[in-house]
C-alpha positions as CSV (number, residue, x, y, z in Angstrom):
1,M,-167.8,-37.3,4.4
2,S,-165.8,-40.2,3.0
3,A,-162.4,-38.4,2.8
4,S,-161.8,-39.1,6.5
5,L,-162.3,-42.8,6.2
6,T,-159.6,-45.3,7.2
7,L,-159.7,-49.1,6.9
8,Y,-157.5,-51.1,9.3
9,D,-156.7,-54.0,7.1
10,L,-154.9,-57.4,6.9
11,P,-154.5,-57.7,3.1
12,H,-155.4,-61.3,2.6
13,S,-158.1,-61.5,5.3
14,P,-161.4,-63.0,4.1
15,Y,-163.2,-60.4,6.2
16,C,-161.2,-57.4,5.3
17,L,-161.3,-58.2,1.5
18,P,-165.2,-57.8,1.3
19,I,-165.1,-54.4,3.0
20,K,-162.3,-53.1,0.8
21,R,-164.1,-54.4,-2.3
22,I,-167.4,-52.7,-1.3
23,L,-165.7,-49.4,-0.8
24,Q,-164.0,-49.7,-4.1
25,A,-167.2,-50.7,-5.9
26,Y,-169.0,-47.7,-4.5
27,E,-166.1,-45.4,-5.3
28,V,-165.6,-44.4,-1.7
29,P,-162.2,-42.7,-1.0
30,F,-160.4,-44.3,1.9
31,E,-157.0,-44.8,3.4
32,I,-155.6,-48.2,4.4
33,V,-153.5,-49.0,7.5
34,D,-151.9,-52.5,7.1
35,V,-152.0,-54.3,10.4
36,P,-149.6,-57.3,10.8
37,N,-151.2,-60.4,12.2
38,W,-148.8,-60.4,15.1
39,D,-149.0,-56.6,16.0
40,R,-152.4,-55.1,16.5
41,R,-151.1,-51.9,18.2
42,A,-152.5,-49.6,15.5
43,V,-156.0,-51.0,15.9
44,I,-155.8,-50.9,19.7
45,E,-154.7,-47.3,19.7
46,A,-157.2,-46.2,17.1
47,S,-160.1,-47.8,19.0
48,G,-159.1,-46.3,22.3
49,G,-158.2,-49.7,23.7
50,Q,-161.6,-51.2,22.9
51,Y,-160.7,-53.5,20.0
52,Y,-157.8,-55.5,18.4
53,Q,-159.2,-57.3,15.3
54,V,-159.6,-56.4,11.7
55,P,-161.4,-55.1,9.7
56,M,-162.0,-51.9,11.6
57,L,-163.0,-48.5,10.2
58,V,-162.3,-45.1,11.5
59,H,-164.8,-42.6,10.0
60,E,-164.7,-39.0,11.0
61,G,-162.9,-39.9,14.2
62,R,-165.3,-42.7,15.1
63,A,-164.1,-46.3,15.3
64,I,-166.5,-48.9,13.8
65,Y,-165.8,-52.5,14.7
66,E,-167.7,-55.8,15.5
67,S,-169.8,-56.0,18.6
68,S,-169.7,-59.9,18.4
69,A,-168.3,-62.7,16.2
70,E,-171.6,-62.7,14.2
71,S,-172.5,-59.0,14.1
72,N,-171.3,-57.8,10.7
73,D,-171.4,-54.3,12.2
74,V,-168.7,-53.0,9.9
75,A,-170.4,-54.2,6.7
76,R,-173.7,-52.9,7.9
77,Y,-172.2,-49.5,8.6
78,V,-170.6,-49.4,5.2
79,D,-173.9,-50.4,3.6
80,K,-175.9,-47.8,5.4
81,T,-173.4,-45.0,5.0
82,F,-172.1,-45.6,1.5
83,A,-174.1,-48.2,-0.3
84,G,-177.7,-46.9,0.1
85,S,-178.7,-49.9,2.3
86,T,-178.6,-52.2,-0.8
87,L,-176.3,-54.9,0.6
88,F,-178.7,-56.2,3.3
89,P,-182.1,-56.0,1.6
90,G,-185.0,-56.5,3.9
91,T,-186.9,-58.7,1.4
92,L,-184.1,-61.2,1.6
93,A,-183.3,-60.9,5.3
94,G,-183.9,-64.5,6.5
95,L,-182.4,-66.3,3.5
96,H,-179.5,-63.8,3.4
97,D,-178.8,-64.4,7.1
98,I,-178.7,-68.1,6.6
99,L,-176.3,-67.8,3.7
100,I,-174.0,-65.4,5.6
101,A,-173.9,-67.8,8.5
102,Y,-173.1,-70.7,6.2
103,L,-170.2,-68.7,4.6
104,D,-168.9,-67.7,8.0
105,D,-169.1,-71.0,9.8
106,E,-168.7,-73.7,7.1
107,V,-167.0,-72.3,4.1
108,E,-164.5,-70.0,5.6
109,G,-163.9,-72.6,8.3
110,A,-162.7,-75.0,5.6
111,T,-160.8,-72.6,3.3
112,F,-158.7,-70.6,5.7
113,R,-156.8,-73.7,6.7
114,C,-155.7,-74.3,3.1
115,T,-154.3,-70.7,3.0
116,D,-152.7,-70.7,6.4
117,V,-150.6,-73.8,5.4
118,F,-148.8,-71.4,3.1
119,Y,-149.3,-68.1,4.8
120,V,-147.7,-68.8,8.1
121,P,-144.4,-70.1,6.7
122,S,-144.3,-67.2,4.3
123,I,-143.9,-64.6,7.0
124,E,-140.4,-63.4,6.7
125,D,-140.0,-61.8,10.1
126,P,-139.2,-64.7,12.5
127,V,-140.8,-63.0,15.5
128,G,-143.9,-62.3,13.5
129,R,-144.0,-65.8,12.1
130,M,-143.6,-67.3,15.6
131,M,-146.2,-65.0,17.1
132,T,-148.7,-65.9,14.4
133,L,-148.0,-69.6,14.9
134,R,-148.5,-69.1,18.6
135,H,-151.9,-67.4,18.0
136,K,-153.0,-70.3,15.7
137,E,-151.9,-73.0,18.1
138,R,-153.6,-71.4,21.1
139,K,-156.8,-71.4,19.1
140,F,-156.6,-74.7,17.1
141,G,-154.0,-76.7,19.0
142,R,-150.3,-77.4,19.0
143,G,-149.1,-78.5,15.6
144,C,-152.2,-77.4,13.7
145,I,-150.3,-76.0,10.7
146,D,-148.5,-79.3,10.3
147,Q,-151.7,-81.2,10.6
148,W,-153.4,-79.0,8.0
149,R,-150.5,-79.4,5.7
150,A,-150.6,-83.2,6.0
151,S,-154.3,-83.2,5.2
152,L,-154.3,-80.4,2.5
153,A,-155.7,-82.6,-0.2
154,E,-158.7,-83.5,2.0
155,L,-159.2,-79.9,3.0
156,R,-159.2,-78.8,-0.6
157,A,-161.7,-81.5,-1.5
158,G,-163.9,-80.4,1.3
159,S,-163.7,-76.7,0.2
160,A,-164.6,-77.8,-3.4
161,K,-167.8,-79.3,-2.1
162,H,-168.8,-76.0,-0.7
163,F,-167.7,-74.2,-3.9
164,A,-169.9,-76.5,-6.0
165,R,-173.0,-75.3,-4.2
166,F,-172.3,-71.7,-5.2
167,D,-171.4,-72.7,-8.7
168,A,-174.9,-74.3,-8.9
169,M,-176.6,-71.3,-7.5
170,L,-175.0,-69.0,-10.1
171,Q,-176.1,-71.1,-13.1
172,H,-179.2,-69.0,-13.6
173,Q,-178.5,-65.6,-12.1
174,P,-175.5,-63.3,-12.1
175,F,-175.2,-63.0,-8.3
176,L,-176.0,-65.3,-5.4
177,L,-179.5,-64.0,-4.6
178,G,-180.5,-62.1,-7.8
179,S,-179.5,-59.5,-10.3
180,S,-177.2,-57.4,-8.0
181,P,-174.7,-58.3,-5.4
182,V,-175.6,-58.4,-1.7
183,F,-173.2,-58.7,1.2
184,A,-173.0,-62.5,0.9
185,D,-171.5,-62.0,-2.6
186,F,-168.8,-59.8,-1.2
187,L,-168.2,-62.2,1.7
188,L,-167.8,-65.1,-0.8
189,Y,-165.5,-62.9,-2.9
190,G,-163.4,-62.4,0.2
191,I,-163.3,-66.1,1.1
192,L,-162.3,-67.1,-2.5
193,T,-159.7,-64.4,-2.8
194,N,-158.2,-65.5,0.4
195,Y,-158.3,-69.1,-0.7
196,T,-156.5,-68.3,-4.0
197,W,-154.1,-65.7,-2.5
198,K,-150.7,-65.7,-4.3
199,G,-151.8,-68.8,-6.3
200,W,-151.5,-71.0,-3.2
201,N,-154.8,-72.7,-4.0
202,E,-156.9,-72.8,-7.1
203,L,-160.6,-73.0,-7.8
204,P,-161.6,-76.3,-9.3
205,P,-161.4,-76.2,-13.1
206,D,-164.9,-77.8,-13.5
207,M,-166.6,-74.7,-12.0
208,P,-166.5,-72.2,-14.8
209,T,-169.6,-70.4,-13.6
210,L,-168.0,-69.7,-10.2
211,R,-164.8,-68.5,-11.9
212,L,-166.8,-66.1,-14.1
213,W,-168.7,-64.8,-11.1
214,L,-165.4,-64.1,-9.2
215,E,-164.1,-62.1,-12.2
216,R,-167.4,-60.2,-12.2
217,M,-167.1,-59.4,-8.6
218,R,-163.5,-58.1,-9.0
219,G,-164.7,-55.6,-11.6
220,W,-168.2,-54.8,-10.3
221,R,-169.1,-51.1,-9.8
222,A,-172.3,-49.7,-8.4
């Protein structure tokens, strides 16, 4: 069943990283197709022209992708198909949904800017770099990368305030909502891995519990 699974992936994406980590944690064999930020041809072709973003899965010839910005369809498919429906437990549904929304809207909304300040200039292909910059500026306004770079210290401080909440949550339990990870754990893992990608940003040194949790997530197996 899982031998014909392909993940269309942007390596440092905070939304691709959770899916990849879940598949690894549940020892699901899969292939990866790296999709440049500036060229989504592979995704468009594999989805029959229906989708262009990542992550996207193709499982046994079927493309699985998000039906909306808030759907988590890919994660829910992976959970149901490979993780025994353990990542979206019904007993935690309301609280878990609130936590996922907070991670999506507030936390990732703060952290990705800190990463993009370094990521966009690091793109070696000048066409790819310009197309990525164009995409960012169409969404966030002309000069957004320069603006974020100028306010990087403030952006990092704002991110740290979010991180502190999770550090506090993890003081008394190994994962965000209990003794085993749920999807919110994997989503936070993706956000923090994106934030610290290539050492561009670091987690605050006064949050050892969060740092230990991140190491735990990197090695966790079902």
